[in-house]
N, C-alpha and C positions, 0 to 999 in steps of 0.2 A: 504494500500500500504506500503510495507516494502522493504528495500534494497535487501533482499534475493529473492524477486519475481518480480524484475524489468525486463521488456522485451522491445525490440524495437517495435514501432507501427506496426500494421499489414500492410504488403505490402511495408514497408520502406526498407527492406533488400533485396538485389539482390544477386543471386548466382554468384560466380566467375568461375563456372563450365561450361563456354562456350568457343568456339574456336574463337579467335580474328584474324582479318585479313584474312577472308575466303569469301570475296565478299560482295558487298553492300546489297545483299538480306538478309544477316544474321543480318544486323543492326550494325555490328561491323567490317565492311570491310575497305578498303583503308588505312586510317591512324591508324586503330585498336585502337581507343579511345585515341590516344596520341595527337590529334590536329595537327596543321601544323608547321613543322620545330621547331627550338629552341632546347636548350640543353636537355630538358626533353623528346623530341621526339626521341632522338638518343639512341643508345645502349651505355653501359658503363656509367651509372649514377655516379654522384659525391659521394664521401665518406661522411659519417655523419660528420658534423662540418665544411665542406668546405664552404667558404664564397666568392667564385668567385675570388680568387686570393688575396683578402684582408687578412691581417694577422689575423688568426682566434683567437677567444676569448681565447681559452685554451693556446695559445702562448703569448697573450698580458698580461695576468695576472701574476704578479711576484710570483715566487715559492721560498719558504724558508723552510729549515729543512725537517724533515720527521716525520711520526707517527709510533711509535713502536707498532707492532701488539701484542707483548707479555706483554705489560704493564698491571699492575693490578690497579684497582681503589679501594682504601681502604677508608672506611668512618671513620673519626675521631670523637670520642665522649670524651668530657672533664669529669673529675671526678665529678665535681659539678652537672652534669646531672643525676648522680646516686643517688642523694638525694631523688628522687621521690620514691625510693623503701623503703620498711620497713626494720627494723633491722633484721639481720640473713637471709635475702632473697637470693635466688639463681638467679643471673642475667645472662641470656643467650641472644643470638641474637634474639630469638623468643620473650622473655619477653621485650626486648628493642623495638621491633616492636609493640607489644601490648600496651606498655606505650606511644607510639607515639614519642619516642626519635629518632628512626631510621625509615625512610620511605622505603628506598631501600638499603639493605645491600651490593649490588654490589659484589665485590670479597672478602670482609672481613671487619671486624669491629676492630678498634684499640682504646684502652682507652688511653687518653692523660692526663697529670698531671696538667692541669690548674684548679684552683678553690680549694675549701675545701670539705672534706668529713667527716661526723660525725657518720656514721653508719657502723656496721660490716657486710660485704657482701661477698658472694662467687661469683666471677665473672668468667664466662667461655666465652671467645671471642677469636678471631684469633690472636691478638697481644696486647702488653702493652708497654708503654714508661717506662723508668726507674723511672721517678718521680711518675707516676700513680701507679706503682707496690709498691713503697715505701709507698705511702699514704694509699693504701688499706691494706697492711700488717701491718702498724703501728697501725691500729685499731683492729687487730686480724682477719682480713678477709683473704681470699685466692684468688690467681690469677691462673687460669688454662687456658693454651693455647689449643684450640681445633684444 
């Protein structure tokens, strides 16, 4: 049994393809399956989220600020994380993922200047901080924005 082949039990599903309110001989006459009286028996059902006149949940909860749809999530990596790589290595987003430094690159990877670096590297990522760029180039490495 797998999720891809789950099915309802035989005979448990009924067709909605029958005419309601067409006499008691049909088995769905008189109240047409709606029971007796009450709000759900009448036409014009309430909208989703209606709580019978009580202040609905979506209006009770405080609302603050907004979410910018166009924001980018940049993953920051400190320079000391690049110590994992060998001297003269080319560091890209793919090699950072393989090394386990970055799990999900999201909208981009930025190298930040915290920590020390002792190896000459060629780094190709989306962005660099000024401090990180200075530390990488001080050792003879290069910074390329992709």
